[in-house]
C-alpha positions in Angstrom: 0.0 0.0 0.0 2.8 2.5 0.9 4.3 1.9 -2.6 1.1 2.8 -4.3 0.7 5.9 -2.1 4.3 7.0 -3.0 3.6 6.4 -6.7 0.5 8.6 -6.5 2.4 11.3 -4.8 5.2 11.1 -7.4 2.6 11.3 -10.1 1.2 14.5 -8.6 4.5 16.1 -8.3 5.5 15.1 -11.7 2.4 16.9 -13.1 3.3 20.0 -11.2 6.9 19.9 -12.2 6.6 22.8 -14.6 6.2 26.5 -13.6 3.3 27.0 -16.1 1.3 24.1 -14.7 1.8 25.6 -11.2 0.7 28.9 -12.5 -2.5 27.3 -13.9 -3.2 25.6 -10.6 -2.6 28.8 -8.7 -4.9 30.7 -11.0 -7.6 28.1 -10.4 -7.1 28.2 -6.7 -7.6 32.0 -6.7 -10.5 32.2 -9.1 -12.2 28.9 -9.1 -13.7 27.7 -12.4 -12.4 29.7 -15.3 -12.7 29.5 -19.1 -9.6 28.5 -21.1 -9.6 32.1 -22.5 -9.0 33.6 -19.1 -6.1 31.1 -18.5 -4.6 32.2 -21.8 -5.1 35.8 -21.1 -3.9 35.8 -17.4 -0.8 33.7 -18.0 0.0 35.0 -21.5 0.0 31.5 -23.0 -0.6 30.4 -26.6 -3.5 28.1 -27.2 -1.3 25.0 -28.1 0.9 25.5 -25.1 -1.9 25.8 -22.7 -3.6 22.7 -24.2 -0.4 20.7 -23.6 -0.2 21.8 -20.0 -4.0 21.3 -19.3 -3.7 17.8 -20.8 -1.1 16.8 -18.3 -3.1 18.2 -15.5 -6.3 16.5 -16.6 -4.5 13.1 -17.1 -3.3 13.3 -13.6 -6.8 14.3 -12.4 -5.6 17.6 -10.9 -8.1 19.6 -13.0 -11.5 18.9 -14.4 -12.9 20.4 -17.6 -16.5 21.2 -18.3 -17.7 22.2 -21.8 -20.4 24.8 -22.1 -21.3 25.9 -25.7 -18.0 26.5 -27.4 -16.1 27.2 -24.2 -14.2 24.9 -21.9 -14.1 25.7 -18.2 -11.4 24.4 -15.9 -11.4 23.9 -12.2 -9.3 22.1 -9.6 -10.5 18.6 -8.8 -9.7 19.3 -5.1 -8.9 22.7 -3.6 -6.6 21.1 -1.0 -3.9 21.4 -3.7 -3.9 25.1 -3.1 -2.9 24.3 0.5 -0.1 22.1 -0.7 1.2 24.9 -2.9 1.0 27.4 0.0 3.0 25.0 2.2 5.6 24.8 -0.6 5.7 28.6 -0.6 6.2 28.6 3.2 9.0 26.0 2.8 10.7 28.2 0.2 10.4 31.4 2.3 11.7 29.5 5.3 14.8 28.4 3.5 15.3 31.7 1.8 15.3 33.5 5.1 17.8 30.9 6.5 20.1 31.4 3.5 19.9 35.2 3.7 20.8 35.1 7.4 23.8 32.9 6.6 24.9 35.3 3.9 24.6 38.3 6.3 26.7 36.4 8.8 29.4 35.7 6.2 29.5 39.4 5.3 29.8 40.3 9.0 32.7 37.9 9.4 34.4 39.2 6.2 33.7 36.1 4.3 31.4 37.6 1.7 31.1 35.6 -1.5 33.0 36.8 -4.5 
């Protein structure tokens, strides 16, 4: 069972392993269900590029699509993914702060990087 869970986690992280796909997920977290046209506009993407990224996210069941007339609307399958991304931001900020403090200490000790 643990192996299946690890594979599931790896699959999710693989799907999110591109900045554009993370940007799409963040947009959907912030705005809820949105039409593809808004994704293109907000993120400055070309249709073909957006389609490729949305296809990866759909295949991994991170987003769901709903067709209405001639428009397709996307939303997150589960909003908890927004919390995961927020935790990653906190992780980044924590380590950034730590690195900046170390750099300040190096400068104080006369060991500033060249």
